[in-house]
C-alpha positions in Angstrom: -105.1 207.4 -163.9 -103.9 205.7 -166.7 -102.8 208.4 -169.4 -102.8 207.7 -173.5 -101.6 210.0 -175.7 -104.4 210.8 -177.8 -103.3 212.3 -181.6 -103.7 215.9 -182.1 -106.2 215.6 -184.8 -108.1 213.3 -182.2 -107.8 215.8 -179.6 -109.6 218.3 -181.6 -112.4 216.3 -183.0 -113.0 215.3 -179.6 -112.9 218.4 -178.1 -115.3 220.0 -180.9 -117.8 217.8 -180.2 -117.7 218.2 -176.8 -117.6 221.9 -176.2 -120.9 221.3 -178.7 -122.2 219.9 -175.6 -121.9 216.3 -176.5 -120.0 213.1 -175.6 -117.0 212.2 -177.0 -114.5 209.4 -176.7 -111.5 207.5 -178.7 -113.0 204.0 -178.7 -112.2 200.1 -179.8 -109.0 198.7 -180.5 -107.4 202.1 -180.6 -107.2 202.3 -177.0 -106.6 198.5 -176.5 -103.5 199.2 -178.5 -102.3 202.4 -176.7 -102.8 200.1 -173.6 -100.8 197.5 -174.7 -97.9 200.4 -175.9 -98.8 199.3 -179.9 -99.2 202.4 -182.6 -102.9 202.1 -183.3 -103.3 201.4 -187.1 -106.6 203.5 -187.3 -108.9 206.0 -184.3 -112.4 205.6 -184.0 -114.2 208.1 -181.8 -117.7 206.9 -180.5 -120.0 210.2 -179.6 -123.8 211.0 -178.2 -123.9 213.5 -181.2 -125.7 212.0 -184.2 -124.3 211.8 -187.7 -125.8 215.5 -189.0 -125.2 217.1 -186.0 -121.1 215.6 -186.6 -121.5 216.5 -190.3 -122.3 220.4 -189.0 -119.3 220.8 -186.8 -117.0 220.1 -189.6 -115.7 221.5 -192.7 -114.9 218.1 -194.1 -117.0 215.3 -194.1 -118.0 212.1 -195.7 -121.1 209.7 -195.0 -119.2 206.3 -195.0 -122.1 204.4 -193.2 -124.2 207.0 -192.1 -127.1 204.5 -191.8 -125.5 203.2 -188.7 -124.4 206.2 -187.5 -120.7 206.6 -189.1 -119.3 210.0 -190.5 -115.6 209.8 -191.2 -114.1 213.5 -190.6 -111.5 214.8 -192.6 -108.3 216.1 -191.1 -105.1 216.5 -193.0 -106.1 214.3 -195.1 -106.4 211.1 -192.9 -110.1 210.2 -192.2 -111.4 209.4 -188.5 -114.7 207.1 -188.4 -117.2 209.3 -185.6 -120.0 207.1 -184.9 -122.7 207.5 -183.0 -123.6 205.8 -179.6 -126.2 202.9 -181.0 -127.6 199.3 -179.9 -128.0 197.0 -182.7 -131.1 195.3 -183.4 -131.8 191.4 -184.0 -129.1 189.8 -185.7 -131.4 187.6 -187.5 -128.7 186.5 -190.2 -126.2 185.8 -187.4 -124.0 188.8 -189.1 -126.0 191.6 -189.5 -128.3 193.8 -187.5 -131.7 194.2 -189.1 -131.4 197.9 -187.5 -129.4 200.4 -185.2 -130.8 202.6 -182.9 -129.0 206.0 -181.7 -128.9 206.4 -178.0 -127.1 208.8 -176.1 -125.6 206.2 -173.1 -121.8 205.3 -173.9 -122.3 202.2 -171.7 -125.0 201.0 -174.0 -122.8 201.2 -177.2 -119.8 199.6 -175.3 -122.6 196.3 -173.9 -122.7 196.0 -177.6 -119.1 195.5 -178.6 -118.0 191.7 -179.1 -114.5 191.4 -176.5 -113.7 193.1 -173.6 -110.4 194.0 -174.8 -112.3 196.0 -177.6 -115.1 197.6 -175.3 -112.7 200.6 -173.4 -113.0 204.8 -174.3 -111.1 207.1 -173.4 -110.9 211.0 -173.4 -108.3 213.5 -171.6 -111.2 214.8 -169.5 -112.8 211.1 -168.2 -109.7 209.5 -168.4 -110.1 205.4 -169.3 -113.5 204.1 -169.2 -113.9 200.4 -168.6 -116.9 199.2 -167.8 -116.5 195.6 -168.1 -112.8 194.2 -167.3 -110.7 195.2 -170.4 -108.1 196.2 -169.2 -107.6 193.4 -166.4 -108.1 191.0 -169.4 -105.4 192.8 -171.1 -103.2 192.5 -167.9 -104.1 189.1 -167.6 -104.0 187.5 -171.2 -107.7 186.6 -171.8 -109.9 187.1 -174.9 -113.5 187.1 -173.4 -116.6 188.8 -174.4 -118.9 191.5 -173.3 -121.8 189.6 -171.3 -123.0 186.4 -172.7 -120.7 185.1 -175.1 -123.2 182.9 -176.8 -125.6 185.8 -177.4 -122.0 187.8 -178.6 -121.3 185.0 -181.1 -125.5 184.1 -181.8 -125.5 187.9 -183.0 -122.1 187.5 -185.6 -120.8 184.6 -185.9 -117.7 186.4 -187.7 -116.7 187.2 -183.4 -115.8 183.3 -183.7 -113.0 183.8 -185.9 -112.2 187.1 -184.4 -111.4 185.6 -181.2 -109.0 182.9 -182.0 -107.3 185.7 -184.3 -106.8 187.8 -181.2 -105.8 185.1 -179.2 -103.3 184.1 -182.0 -102.1 188.1 -182.3 -101.6 189.0 -178.6 -100.8 185.3 -177.3 -103.6 185.4 -175.1 -105.9 182.5 -173.8 -109.3 182.2 -174.6 -111.6 182.8 -171.1 -113.2 179.6 -170.8 -117.0 180.4 -170.8 -116.0 182.3 -174.2 -113.9 179.0 -175.9 -117.1 176.6 -174.3 -119.5 179.1 -176.8 -117.3 179.4 -179.8 -117.4 175.7 -180.2 -120.8 175.7 -179.8 -121.6 177.4 -181.4 -118.9 176.7 -184.3 -121.6 175.4 -187.3 -122.6 179.5 -186.9 -119.6 180.1 -189.2 -121.4 179.0 -192.2 -123.2 182.4 -192.2 -120.2 184.0 -192.9 -118.9 184.8 -196.2 -116.0 183.2 -197.3 -113.9 186.2 -198.2 -114.8 187.4 -194.1 -113.3 184.5 -193.2 -110.2 184.6 -195.3 -108.8 187.5 -194.2 -109.5 186.6 -190.1 -108.0 183.2 -191.1 -105.0 184.7 -192.9 -104.5 187.1 -189.8 -104.3 184.3 -187.3 -101.5 182.7 -189.8 -99.5 185.9 -190.2 -100.0 186.2 -186.2 -96.5 185.0 -184.0 -99.0 182.2 -183.0 -99.5 180.3 -186.0 -99.5 177.1 -184.0 -103.4 178.0 -183.2 -104.6 176.5 -185.7 -104.1 173.6 -183.7 -107.0 175.4 -181.5 -109.0 175.7 -184.0 -109.7 172.2 -185.1 -110.1 171.6 -181.1 -112.9 174.0 -181.0 -114.7 172.4 -184.3 -113.7 175.9 -186.5 -111.7 174.4 -189.2 -114.5 171.7 -190.0 -116.6 174.5 -191.2 -114.6 175.7 -193.8 -111.4 174.0 -194.0 -112.3 170.1 -193.5 -109.1 169.3 -195.3 -107.1 170.5 -192.1 -109.2 168.6 -190.0 -107.9 165.3 -192.7 -104.7 166.1 -191.8 -105.2 166.4 -188.2 -106.3 163.2 -188.0 -104.1 161.5 -190.3 -101.5 159.0 -189.0 -97.7 159.1 -190.6 -96.3 155.6 -189.8 -93.0 156.2 -191.7 -89.5 156.6 -190.5 -89.1 159.9 -192.1 -91.6 161.4 -189.6 -92.6 161.6 -186.1 -95.9 163.7 -185.8 -99.5 163.5 -187.9 -99.6 165.5 -190.7 -101.3 168.1 -189.3 -98.8 168.6 -186.7 -95.8 168.2 -188.6 -97.8 170.5 -191.2 -98.4 173.2 -187.9 -94.4 172.7 -186.8 -93.9 173.8 -190.8 -96.0 177.0 -190.7 -93.9 177.8 -187.5 -90.8 177.1 -189.6 -90.8 179.7 -191.8 -91.1 183.9 -191.7 -94.3 185.7 -191.6 -95.3 185.8 -195.4 -98.9 185.1 -196.8 -97.4 183.0 -199.8 -95.2 180.9 -197.8 -97.6 180.5 -194.8 -100.1 179.9 -197.2 -97.9 176.8 -198.8 -96.6 175.6 -195.3 -100.2 175.2 -194.5 -101.1 173.5 -197.7 -97.5 171.2 -198.5 -99.0 168.2 -197.3 -102.7 168.5 -198.0 -103.0 165.1 -200.2 -101.3 163.0 -198.1 -104.5 162.2 -196.7 -105.5 161.0 -199.9 -102.8 159.3 -201.3 -101.9 157.4 -197.9 -101.5 153.6 -198.2 -99.9 151.3 -195.9 -97.5 148.4 -197.3 -97.2 144.8 -196.1 -93.8 146.4 -194.3 -96.7 148.5 -192.0 -95.1 152.0 -193.2 -97.0 154.5 -194.6 -96.2 155.9 -198.4 -97.9 159.0 -199.9 -96.8 158.5 -203.4 -97.9 161.1 -205.6 -99.0 163.4 -202.7 -97.4 166.6 -204.1 -99.8 166.8 -207.5 -102.5 166.1 -206.0 -102.2 168.3 -203.0 -101.3 171.3 -205.4 -104.8 170.5 -207.4 -106.9 170.4 -203.7 -104.3 174.1 -203.1 -106.4 175.0 -206.5 -109.6 174.3 -205.3 -109.2 175.6 -201.6 -108.1 178.9 -202.4 -110.3 179.4 -205.2 -113.5 178.3 -202.9 -112.1 180.5 -199.8 -111.9 183.2 -203.0 -107.8 183.8 -202.7 -106.6 186.5 -206.1 -105.2 184.2 -208.5 -101.5 185.5 -208.3 -101.4 184.1 -204.9 -102.9 180.9 -205.8 -100.7 180.6 -208.7 -97.7 181.1 -206.3 -98.6 179.1 -203.3 -100.0 175.7 -206.2 -96.2 175.6 -207.2 -94.7 175.7 -203.9 -96.8 172.8 -203.1 -96.2 171.1 -206.4 -92.8 171.4 -205.5 -92.2 171.4 -202.3 -90.6 167.6 -202.1 -88.6 168.2 -205.3 -85.0 166.8 -205.1 -84.9 165.1 -201.5 -83.9 161.7 -202.5 -81.9 162.5 -205.8 -78.6 163.6 -206.5 -78.4 167.7 -206.5 -75.9 168.9 -209.3 -76.2 172.2 -210.8 -77.6 170.8 -213.3 -80.7 169.7 -211.6 -80.8 173.4 -209.8 -80.9 175.3 -213.0 -83.8 173.1 -213.8 -85.4 173.7 -210.6 -85.1 177.5 -210.9 -86.9 177.2 -214.5 -89.7 175.1 -213.5 -90.4 177.4 -210.4 -88.8 180.6 -211.2 -86.2 182.5 -209.9 -87.9 185.3 -207.9 -90.0 182.1 -205.6 -87.3 180.0 -205.9 -86.1 181.2 -202.3 -89.7 181.1 -200.4 -89.2 177.0 -201.8 -86.1 176.6 -200.0 -87.4 178.2 -196.7 -90.4 176.0 -197.4 -88.2 172.7 -197.8 -86.0 173.5 -194.9 -88.8 174.3 -192.6 -90.2 170.6 -194.1 -87.4 168.9 -193.3 -87.0 170.6 -189.7 -90.2 169.3 -188.7 -89.6 165.7 -189.6 -87.9 162.8 -187.7 -84.3 163.1 -187.8 -84.0 160.0 -190.5 -81.3 161.1 -193.1 -81.5 164.6 -191.3 -78.1 165.5 -192.1 -78.2 164.3 -195.9 -81.7 166.5 -196.6 -79.8 169.5 -195.3 -77.2 169.0 -197.0 -79.0 168.3 -200.7 -80.7 171.6 -199.2 -77.5 173.3 -199.0 -76.5 172.7 -202.7 -79.5 173.9 -203.9 -78.7 177.0 -202.0 -75.4 177.0 -203.3 -76.5 176.3 -207.4 -78.7 178.8 -207.1 -76.5 181.3 -205.8 -73.7 180.6 -208.4 -76.0 180.9 -211.3 -77.0 184.2 -210.0 -73.8 185.4 -209.9 -72.5 183.7 -213.5 -75.6 185.1 -214.9 -76.5 181.4 -216.2 -80.0 181.8 -218.5 -82.3 180.5 -216.8 -85.5 181.3 -218.9 -86.2 182.2 -222.1 -85.7 186.3 -221.3 -82.4 185.0 -220.6 -81.9 183.3 -224.1 -79.1 185.0 -226.7 -81.3 184.1 -229.3 -84.8 185.4 -229.6 -87.6 185.3 -231.0 -87.3 188.2 -233.2 -84.0 187.0 -234.5 -85.7 183.6 -235.7 -88.3 185.6 -237.5 -85.3 187.4 -239.2 -83.7 185.1 -240.4 -86.6 183.7 -242.4 -88.8 181.1 -239.6 -92.2 181.9 -239.5 -93.8 183.5 -235.8 -96.3 179.8 -234.9 -95.4 176.8 -233.1 -92.4 175.8 -235.1 -90.6 179.0 -233.6 -92.1 178.0 -229.9 -90.3 174.8 -230.2 -87.0 175.5 -231.2 -86.6 178.3 -228.6 -88.1 175.6 -225.3 -85.1 173.5 -227.4 -82.7 176.0 -227.2 -83.3 176.6 -223.7 -83.2 173.1 -223.1 -79.4 173.1 -224.3 -78.5 176.0 -222.1 -79.9 174.5 -219.0 -78.1 171.5 -219.2 -74.4 173.4 -220.7 -74.7 177.3 -219.9 -71.7 178.3 -221.7 -73.4 177.3 -225.2 -76.0 180.6 -224.4 -74.0 182.3 -227.4 -76.0 183.8 -230.0 -73.4 182.1 -233.2 -73.4 179.0 -231.1 -77.2 178.4 -230.5 -77.9 179.6 -234.3 -75.6 176.5 -235.3 -77.7 174.7 -232.9 -80.8 175.0 -234.7 -78.8 175.0 -238.4 -78.1 171.3 -237.0 -81.4 170.6 -236.1 -82.9 171.7 -239.2 -85.0 174.6 -237.7 -82.4 177.1 -240.0 
């Protein structure tokens, strides 16, 4: 019999409930992860006891979702959700049940769950309760709905994204019947809030298999909330620098950067501006002039639509704007310092990762030349840090207060003077000296 190592607190909660004459099991994702040898993030417990009966058994409880049967039991400053077996009512909005009905049957409770791998229960007395083949699907690598897939997705459209997300996180295939239902009911995603879509989408993007983006496109999922990605998938790049469509190139770039939220999003959006910018010359070569700026504007609109926070939007848009910068110029230390200033010292390393992944997903045309440029950008970045060169106003030897003490009034002219000094030291870092810069200001007529 399969043995799962339950935490002591979970064992205690189950023991207290069962000694009171009720059933109790660890259930759902914690059972799945335990079978896979992973450390569960949370331990959820299902029970035949009603919420008020659970509350009566423990000293510290919180009514976190009592309307739907959930009571949080606090043990050693950790909360464990204990939920009464239930059957959901009708899902009239395609997301939430209109009502829930508490039942005494574990089977009825497990039947309402989304996927077989999430519909298993366990306690030390009964062992694994697996009524729908969840363990088998874990062994065979399948994501499969409990019961009729169309029913499950019809109840809650978010489960469509959860299916592809679990598939990407685990590297599993989606069962054909489940896949067919996802494709058929994809338009139901329009019933799901953008916040919930964003959460599932980011989990997929940060998974070990972000290339499953292609499956999302094939199933018609991205068409419901990110049609701009579909446009990329359908845009050819007849250009010596490229060997893929914009979309397939993008997927390779996403795979080529580390599992960092800002980087993966920047990789996803870096060429989002190419479809509207594409034009074909007389030589039958496609060109995408201005796609970085157009893409930056599109990225901001998309990310606001998808309810991302302002700081993430700022960083991603900056990387999209500068991802192409320096590919066709002579890289000098001065160019690198200006790029560091424009992007920001902290974000610059991510730009290098994005640029290198971008080039790696292109054709071999001028590949070595591009890699040499990136090597120089890294080298000059490291040299600037080692030498302590001034990259922004904070590093200037002269501060605003110094100019005010010297007689300048706060305002636009003072800001203009500081920006002019910064421009000077970005070109000539050896000039970043208080007396030298004061002399420059006198020379320019500011003092």
